C-alpha positions in Angstrom: 8.2 10.3 0.6 9.0 6.8 0.4 8.5 4.2 3.4 9.3 1.2 4.3 7.0 -0.8 6.3 8.4 -3.6 9.0 7.5 -6.4 6.2 9.9 -4.8 3.9 7.7 -3.8 1.5 7.8 -0.5 0.2 5.0 2.4 0.0 5.5 5.6 -1.8 3.5 8.7 -0.3 2.4 12.2 -1.8 5.2 14.9 -1.0 2.7 17.0 1.2 4.3 17.2 5.0 2.8 15.2 7.8 3.6 14.6 11.1 5.0 11.2 12.0 2.1 10.7 14.1 -0.3 11.1 11.7 1.6 9.1 9.0 1.7 6.1 11.5 -2.3 6.9 11.9 -3.0 6.9 8.4 -1.2 3.1 8.1 -2.7 1.9 11.0 0.3 1.4 13.2 0.2 2.1 16.9 3.0 4.3 17.4 3.8 2.3 21.1 4.6 -0.5 18.9 7.6 1.2 16.4 10.4 3.5 15.8 10.9 5.8 12.9 14.1 7.0 11.4 13.5 9.3 8.8 16.6 9.2 6.5 18.9 7.1 8.8 17.8 9.3 11.8 15.4 8.1 14.8 12.8 10.6 14.9 9.5 11.6 17.6 6.0 11.4 16.8 5.9 15.2 16.6 8.5 15.5 13.6 7.8 16.2 10.3 8.6 14.6 7.0 7.4 14.8 3.6 8.7 15.3 0.3 11.8 13.6 -0.6 12.6 11.5 2.7 12.8 8.0 3.2 10.6 7.1 6.2 11.2 3.4 7.5 9.1 2.1 10.3 10.5 -0.9 12.5 8.7 -3.0 14.9 9.8 -3.6 18.2 10.4 -6.6 19.6 9.5 -7.2 22.9 9.1 -10.2 25.6 10.5 -12.6 28.2 
């Protein structure tokens, strides 16, 4: 699995399937502060990613 981080760096992870929530926790991201896409489609925290997926973690910008 290829992981694209908010700072535009990439990481490779093993092929074992995990939920988005588990992946975010392992990488140290708060699920409230990011959205995640799998192969170009937004997915929820309970979606399963793995194998040949491309996962993009996008930081949510908010303010006033």
